[in-house]
N, C-alpha and C positions, 0 to 999 in steps of 0.2 A: 475632388474625390471621385474616383471612377466607380463603375457599376459593380466591379468585383468587391471593392471595399464596402460598398453599401450592402451587398448581399451577405457578406461575412458579418457585418454589423447586425443585420436582421437575424441571422442564425444565432449569434451570441445572445441577443436580447431574448429570443425564444428559449434558448437553453437556460438562461438565468430564471426565467418565469417558470419553466418546468422544474428547475431545482427547488425553487421556493414552494411550489405546489406539492412536490414529492416530500419535502421536509415537513410541511404541515401535516400531510397525510401520515407520515411516520410518527409524528408527535400525537396524533389523534388515536391511532390504533395500538392495541396491546391487550394485556389481560383485562384491563379496564377500558372500555370504549368511552371516548370523550368526544362530544359533538365537534365537528369541523369548525363551526362558527365560534364555539367556546374556546377552542385552542388558539385561534387568532386573537380573541379578546384578551386571553391571559398573556400572550406574547406582547401585547401593547399595554400591559399593566393593569388591566381591568380584573377585579376579583370576581370569580364565577360563583354560581349559586352553591355549588358543593366545594367547600374549602379544600378538601383533599385533592381535587383535580389540579389546582394550582401547584400544590406541592409535588405531585407526580410529574407534571410537565417540566417545572423549572429545576427540580433537584434530581430527577432520574432520566426523563426522556430527552430533555434538551441537551445535556452533556453527551448522551449517547448518540443523538443525531449529529451533533457537531463532530464527534469522534469519527462517525461514519463518513462525513464529508472529507475530513482530513485524511483518513486512511484510504478511502477510494480514490481521491484525487492524487494523493502522494504516490500510491502504488502505480497508478496509470502513467504518471509522469516518469517514474523510474523505468517502467517498461519501455516507454518511448525512447528514453536515453540509451538503453541497452540495445534495442533493435536498430537504432541508427548507428551507434558506435561499432557494432559487430556486423551490421548490414545483414542481419539474420531475422526473418520474421518469427522464428520460434524462441528468440531470446526474451527473457523476462527480467524483472528486477532482482531475482535471486540467483542468476547464473554465476555471479562472482563468489558464491558461497556465504554471502552475508547472512541470509536466513538460517543456513546451517550453523553458522557461528552462534547466532542468537539461540537456536535450539540447543546447541551444546552448552551454553551458559545456563539456560533454564534446566537442562538435564542434570548438570553438576549440582545445582541447588536443590532440585526436587528429588533426585535419585542418588546423588553422590554420597549422602549420609551412610549408605550401605557399605561404601568402601572407605570414605574419608569422614570420620566423626567430627572433624572440626567444622564442617558445614552446618552442623545442627544449630550452632549459635546464630547464623544468619537466617536460617530457615524460619525462625520465629517472627521475622520482620514482615513476612507474607508478601503482599502485592508490591511493595516498594523494593524489597530485596530481589524479587523475581525480575522486575524491570531493570534493576541495576545489573544483575547477573546476565540477563539477555543482552543488555547494551555492551557490557564488557566482552562477551563472546563475539558479537558482531563487529565490535571495534577491533578486536584482535585479528580477525580474519581480514577485515578491511585494510589494516596496517600492513599485513603481509602482501596482500594483493597490490597495494600501492608501491611497495618496495620492488615487487616483481615487475610492475608496469614500467618502472624506470630502467629496467635491465633488458626488456624484450622490445623488439621493434614491430612485431607482427601482432595485430589485435586478435587473430585467430588463435595464436599461441596463448595469449592472455585468457581467452575464453576457455580453452582446454584446461589451463592451470586452475582457473576458477572452479570449473566442474570437478576437478580432482580434489580441491580443498573441500568441496561439498561432500564428496564421497568419503573422505577421511573423517570429517566431523560426524557424518551419519553413521559410520562404523563405530566410532567411540560412543555415540548415543546408544547404539544397539548393545554394546558391551555393558554400559551402565544399566540399561533396561533389563538385561539378562540377570544381573546380580541384585536388582532392586526387588523390594517386596511389593505385594499387590496394591497396597494403598498409595504408595509413592508413584508407582507406575501409572495408576489411574489418574492421579493429579497431573502428571506430565501429559497424558493422552488428552485430558480435558483442555489443557493449555494449548496443545497442538491443533485443537479444533478451531481456534481463533474466536475472538469476540470483540465487539465494539462497545460493550457495556461494562459498567463497573468502575470506570475511571472517575476520580474526583476532579473538581475544578482545577486544583493545583497540578495534578497529573496531566490533565488535558492541556494546561498552559505550557508545560514542559514539552509535551509531544508537538504542540503547534510551533513552538520556538525552534525545535530541531528540524521540522519539516520546512519551515520558512527559510532557514539557513541553506538547506539543500536546494530549495527552489531558487534562491539567490544565485548559487553556483550554476544551476541549470540555465538561468537567464543570461549569465555571463558567457555561456557556451553556445548561444543561439547561432552565431555566425559559423562557429566550428561545426555544429551539427549539420547545418545546411551543406557545408563543404564536404563533410564525410559521406554524404549520400552518393557522391561520384567517386569515392575511393580515396585512400590516403595520399596517393601520388598527386591527385588533383588538388586536395586540400593543401599539400605542401607547396604546390605551384602558386597558390593564392597567398602564400606567406603565413599560413597557419602553423603555429608551433605545436607539433604533434604531441610531444610528451606533456606539455603544459595543458593542452586541451583534453588529453585523455585523463590526466590527473583530476581536472575539474569535473569532468563527466563522472568518473569513478567516485570521487568524493561526494558529489551530489546524490548519486544512486545509493552509496553506502549510508549516508546520513539519513536519507528519507526511508529507505527500506529497512535499515537497521533500527531506527527509532520506532517505526510502526510495528515491526516484529516484536520489539521489546515490550511495548505497551498493549498490543492487540493480538499478539500471536502470529504465526505464519499463515497469512490469508492468500490462497492461491487464485489463479485464473485472471484476476482483475488486471494486473500489470501486463499479462500476455495478450489479452483480448481487446481491451479498450482502445489501444492505439489503432488497431485494425478497424474497429467500428468507426472511430473518428475519421480516419482517412477515407472510408467509404462515403460518409456523409458530406465531408467538406471538400473532397476531391482536390487536395493540395498536399504538397510535400514541404511547404514553407514552415519551419518550426516556430516562427514568430506567431503564426496562427494556430498550429497544431498544439503547442504547449499549453496555452490557456484552455483550448477546447478540450484537450485530453483530460485536464484536471476536472473540468465541469462534468464531462461525461462519466468519469470515474466516480465522482461524488454522487451523481444521480443513480448510477448502477448499484453502488454500495448501500444507499438509502433504500432502494427498492428491495434489495436482497435482505437487508435487516428487517424491513417491514414484513416480508414473508416469513423470515426465520422466527420472528417473535410470535407467530401463530395468533392473530387477533382473536380476542375473547377466550384465549386459553393461557394457563399459567406456564405451559411448556415452551422452551425455546430451542430451536433446532440449531445445529452447528452451522455457523456462517459459511465455512468452507464448502460444505455440501451444497448450500443454496447458490453460491456464486458460480459453481460449476454446472449445476443442473439448469439454472436459468440462462446463463450466458453462453455456454458452449453451443447449443443448438442455434442460437441467434447468429453467432459468428460463422458457423458452418453454412447457414442459409445465405448470409451476405456474401461470403466468399464464392459459393457456387453460383450466385446470381450475377456477381460482377466478374468473376473469373480473373481476378487481378490481385497480386499480392504486394506490389510496389517495390519489391526487391529482386 
């Protein structure tokens, strides 16, 4: 084992310890403050002095914290995949229009009853129907993008087509919003703020399964991702099947980003910024190291943002989208100005 492997191992150990610390902090803070020590005891099965604390931690805060880990890590990995595939530092997990497709599905469900009365039947299912509608919307856009990917050779063309799909779906959402009444429009706006709370254990299990499938496809693409860094011609010279590799990367991104958007809403910034933060700290372009590191960094950032968003000692909860941008954007700007290096 060489020194670089040892140093990366130390980094990963430190990251996991920070992740555990931030998770316990997230479980301790909220509208009801619970002592740090008591939170750890509850996690190990010990009953606290106040019985309600155990219920709050295990039935409300723990699912929310695990959702934040899945959402933050998944979006960060999706951003890494897209930035590498398109060799564009501004690419994020939603450049293919997957998020816009999920928003379109949610918009049809929440606001479509103003135009299509048949949707009222499904509207009564609430959170489950919203997740299904968002998933169908993201899957529909992903299916079209995959079909297009098999017909075009240039990834830049694919990027532009993905952005156009996003524009089309955004336009349809705007039309639905125009004809919608105030109450339904407000529900859609609240959904668009994004949230990692409110998922049941069964919903969290479905989300985890979808993200794990996406991560599996991403792991299968590690060799291709490293080759894509030097361009498609170089990757082809190494024997990389370009169409198959692009399909796996797009499928991984679509599953992860689409599933997360369906259950947590469109959460911005994390997928764009975390890969840059990770490269600055690890100073490597090897995706065998970057992919797990990006996942952990994304999980830590989302947990921190959720802790701030829930305004400790207050019953109010801020939109998670606002917190991710306010907290993260200045950090990325500072790091990029300090390093003066974008890796692309």
